[in-house]
N, C-alpha and C positions, 0 to 999 in steps of 0.2 A: 277116662279117666285125667285126659289134660285139663278138660273143661273143669272138672271137682281142683283141679290143683289152684287155678286160675280164679277160683271162687276164693280157697283158702287164702289165696296171697292178698284178696282185694277185705275181706275179715279180717284179716289180722294188721293190715293197715290205719283201720278205721282206730283200733283203742289206744294206737300208737299214735294217730298224726293227733290227737286229743292231746293225749302226753306232752307232746314237742308245742302244741298251740296253749298248751296251758300248765307249765311249769310250776304247779303250785309248790314242790319241794324246797324248790333252792332261790326261792324268794325270799326278803324280807319280812318279818311277823310283825304283825300293828295287833300291839294291845288296845284294850277299852278305853283303860286308862288318855294312852298315846293319841288316840283318837278325839276324846272328848279335851285334850289339850288344844290338840291341833284346832278345834271348830272354836272351841272360846275365842283362840290368838288367831285365827284365821279367818274364819264363816264370814264373808262379804253384808248380810244381812243383820249381824251382832255389828259390827263394824257400824253398818250405816244407825243401828238404834244407836250406841255407844255417842255418832257424830249428835246425832239429835238427844239425847238427853242430854247433853253439855252444851248444847243451846240453849235448852231449855233452864239450865241451873243460871248460864250465865244473866238471863235477860233474868233471874229473879231478884232484883235490888230493890234497895228502897229510889234508888233515883230513877230505873223506869216509871216507879208507880206514882211520880212525884209527892215524895216526900223531903226531897231534900229542896237546899235555895239552890239558885238556878244567879251564874254573878256573868257580867258579859263584861269586855274591857269593850268601848266604844270610842270612835275620832272619826275626824272629819274635818273638809277645807275646803275652801275657797276663794278663786280671787277673780274680779272683772274690771276692768279694762272700756271706757267707751265716753258718750257724753251727756249729758245730763242735765234735766230743767227742773228748777224748781221754780214754785208759785208758791208764798206761802199766805197764811188765813189772814195774819196782819200785816199791814203798814211798816212794822219796825224793819223787818228785814227786806233787804233788795233783792229781786226779784234774778233768778239766773238760767239763763238759757244756755243753751249746747257748750256748756262747761266739756273741760275734759276733767274725768272722774277716773276716780281707782277705788275699788273696795274689796277689804279682802274681809276673811273668816275664819277662824283656829276651834276648833271646840273636842274636847279629851273628858273622859267619863269613866269612871268606874260606877258598874246599873248594879242593884241587888232587888231580886225579888223573889217573895214567896208567897206562896197559897195556907193560909194559918186556917182557914174553916169551907169544907166542901162539902157539907156531910156525912164525914168519913170514907168519901169514896177513895182516897187515895189510900188510907190503911186498908181495905177490902180489897180495892185492887191488889196491894203488896202481896196480901193472902192470896187470890189469887194466882197469881203468880209463883206463889213458891207451890200451893196445889200443884199446879201443872208443871211445873219441877217433878214434886212424886208421881204423876202423873207419870211423864218420860221412864222413869225410875223404874218405876211396877211394869212398863210396857218393854221396857231393856229384859227386865227380868225374865217376862213371858217369853219375850225373842229366846233367851238363851234356856228355857226351859224347852221350847217347840226344837231348838237345834240340835240340842242334847238328845233327845229323845226318835228325832229324826235321825242323829247319826247312829246312836243304837241299833236303832230297828236297821237299817242298810248292815252295820255290821253282822247283825247278829242273824242275819237274810244271808251277809258270806260264810258266815258261820256256818246255819244251814246248810247251804248248799255245799261245800268244801263237806262237809259229811254227805252230803247224798250222792257228790258225786263218786266219795270214796263206795260205797253200798254199791252206787253204780258199776262202775268200775269192776269191783269185784262179780256182781252177777253179769257182767261180758264175761270176765276169766273164764266162772262155772261152763257159761251157755260155749264159748269156745274149745275147755277141752270135752263137751259133752259131742258136742262137733266134731272134733278130731276123733273121740273113739269112736261111735259110731260110724265115722268116714274107713277106718282100719277094721272096723266089722262088718261093715258094706262089701268092700275090699275082699274078704272073704266069704262073704255067705253069709255071712251072720245076721246082717240087717238089710230087709230094705228100704229100698230107695224111698218111701215114702216118710221112714225113719228119717231117714240123712235130709230131706225134704224139713220136715217139720222143726228136727235143729238147727236147719241153717235162716227159716222164719221167726226161729226164737232168737239166737246168736244176731240175726238184723235188729229185730225191735230190740235188744238190750240194748244197741250200742248208738242206735238212732235216739234213745232215750240219753245215752252220754252224751252223746253231740249236745242236744238239749241245755240242758242242765250246764254244761260244761257255756255255751254261751251266755244261759241266764246267770252263771256264774261272774263273766264276765263284763256282764250287763250292770249287775251290782256293785261290781268292785269301782265304775264309769262313774254311777249314780255318786257312792262317798267318795270320792275322790272329788268330786262339784262340788259336794258339801263343807270340804275340806280344803278347799279352792286351790288344788291340789291339778297337777298336767293331768290330764283327763288318763291319757293311757299306761298313768304311771300303776304300775304290776304289785303285788306282794301279798301273803296271805294274812290272814288273822288266828289268835291262841281260839281254839278251840272250849279252850277251861273253860267253866260258868258256875260260882253258885249262886243258888236260888234261897234266899230268905224264904221257908215256908212258916213260918211262924207270925205271921201279918193278920190283925186285927180289925174286924172292922167296924167295930163300932171306936176304938181308939184311931182310926184309920178318917174316921167320919168327924171326931173335932176337932183333927188337925184342917181337916178339907177345910170347912164352917169357918176357923180362924186363920188360916193362913192359905187360903189358896188365889193365887195373884189374881186370875182373873176378878172375885168378888169385891177382892180390896180393889181392884181399877174401876170397876163400878161403883164402889164408895165413896172413893174419888172424886169420880165423876155426877154425883150429886152432890155432893159436898160443893162442887166448883158450881154449877146451876145454884143453890142455894146461898154463895157467893155472888152470883152474876146479880140474884135478888137484889140483895143488899148494894149492891152497887148501882140499883138501878133506882132505888128508893131513896139514895144520897143524889138527884137531880129534884128532889123534891125540896130540898133545902136551900138558901142562900149561898154566896159564893163570895168568902173576904179574902182580898191579897191585901199584900205588904209589900212596896216596891220603894227603891231608895237611888238615889246619885250620886256621887263626890265628884265632882270634876271643876275643868278647866272653859272658859271661853273667850275669845280677843276679838274683838271687830272693831276694823280701822278701814275710816271712808272722811276724804275729803272735799266732798260737800254734803256730809250732814254736819250737824251745829255741833253733834259730839265726835270728832274725833277719833280718837281710840278708848273703848271701853274695855274692860278685864272684868270677870269677875269668877272666882275661886272660893266654893263652899259646894254644902250636902243638901240636898233637897230631897222629902219623903211625898209618899202618899198612899194613903190605905183607899182601895176603893172596893164598893160593896155593886152586889147585884145580886137581881132574884126573880127569874123566871117566872113568873106567874099565871101566863098561860103558853100553850106553846102549839095550840091546833091537836089537842087531846097524844101526842106522839109521847110520851111517858106513859102513858095510862098504857097505851098500844105495848111500850117496853113491856112494864109492872103485866101485865095478863101473860105477854108469851112468858116471861121468866116461870113464872107460875107455873104454868105447860107443859115447859121444859124441866122445872122439878118433878112435877108426875110422871114426864117419861120416862126421867132418869130412875124415878122408885119401882116402875114398871120392867125398867130392862134389868136393875138390880134384882125383881123376885127373879125375871126369866134365868139369868144367867145361875142364880140359884137351884134353882128347877133341875140347869142344864146340867151344871157337874155335879149336885144332885144323883144325876140318871148316869151320869158317867161313870160314877162311883162305885155304883150299885153294878152295872154293866160289866167292869174292869176286875170288881173284885169275883163276879160270880165266873168270868173266865178265868181268871189266876187262879181261885178253889178247883176248878173242874179240869185244868191243864195239871195243879201239882196230884189229884188223884188219880189221872190218866198218866201221868208216868212211874205213878207204882206198878199198875195195872199193864201199862205196854211195859215194864223191864221185864216183870213176869212173863209176858207171852210172847218176849222175843228170843229169854229165854228157853222157854218150850217148846218154840219153831226153828230154834239154832240145835238142839237134842233132835227133834222130829228133822231134820235136814240130811243129820248127818247121817243117822241111820236111814233117811231114803235114798245118801246115795250112794250106801254100803249095796242096799238091796238093786238097787236099780240096775246098779255094775254087776251083779250076781244074774241077773235075769231074774228079779223076783218081784218087780215093781214094773207099770208099764209107762213111756213118757209122759202121761198126759200128770200121770201122778206124782211122777218126777217136776216135772217144769213146775204144779201148782207147790208143790212144798219148795221148792226153790224161788217163786212166785212170795207166798207166803212168808220167809224170812226178811225177802228183800222188804215188803211192805211194813212187815215186823219192825223192823229197827228206823222206815220213814219215819212211823207213827209215834214212836218213839222219841225221835231226833226231830219232830214239830213240835211236839208236845211241853219238850225242855223249853223249846225257842219261843213258843208262844206265852209260856210261862212266867221265863226273863221278862219279855216284853209287857208284858200286863204288872209284874212287879211291879218297873223301872215306872210304869204308866200312873200307877200305885201311888210312887216317889214324887212326880209329878203334880198329881192333882194335891195332895197335901204341900207342895212345894217343898217338900226335901230332897230333890234328885241329885239338885247340885252338893248338898252333904255328903249326899249316898257314893 
């Protein structure tokens, strides 16, 4: 008798300790909208992508492409003090030997330079910089989509495990009630020791399952906290309510995917950049024409020169022309590489289209399957509920065996779990369809 009391105390402490470790009902509630808002604002990967996007936007200007002139302010000065010896080519001037000399020179100018033609290389470079900026913008959108779907997945994992926790806690309560009844019956000789051991084994098994679910629930919260860049140990619960759109059409989604999917758009931009690189390589076959000019002041003074003081103020202009006629086939190699890059980009675009189409088919099939399963499992749970109520009455009246009662108990738990799982898989599939069609941010 004493041994049974000790075992009962242990069994009672298991579910109690779980509730103490995981006080779900006293925590702050996090909604999916709040989860998305926090992810967009605080997620580290999104912040990094935002910075990369800003860097690309800053680079996309006419100056970086070489389309704007360059203006420099120049200045220099020099002074020399020493001895000079001069011998002239004619006898009209007397030679100077080891004469003390001073020479100074001052220069100042504003310099202007501009490339007026380089085979459209600067124009195509400017186009490339803008395409690279667009590329980073699409990469940012893809990063946001991935973080949102990852956040939603973890959010619904928590919602699913919360429901599983409630289901399994109810299972423990039923098993505990059964154990206490059989224990009382055993004390009065109306139940065998085998019946009592069977009830204890079932209670232990249900309690272990509840503990494992509690651990999984806490781990899922840790994962979501990391995504949201919050303190890892922040505890919370999520609202289990969700609404599933059951009216998504495959053909409509397919059209949206081919038109709006960001992964496809990303590869299209990469193909455009490869084509632009080829145009930039083609520009190296053309001549280069530059103009430059200076407006400046120059002053030179020397006590040993025929001209003691010389000054100049004025404008000087230059036109430079160059044409590389042969460079050891370097340009030819660059053009061939550019053509190969274009073909590679075309293949990558085709591969991404096929991959996205496959993802759409698989995700939509999963979505439809679980929508149908929700209806079936809802009816099945209602039947399992009724069956368990009757089985419980018959078991306590001695009209049903312990194995049949346990089977009814497990069937009810499993039917609830299957319905719970189908609901959350359907919702995640729905969100993935929005992601594939570039609608997840709007939705």
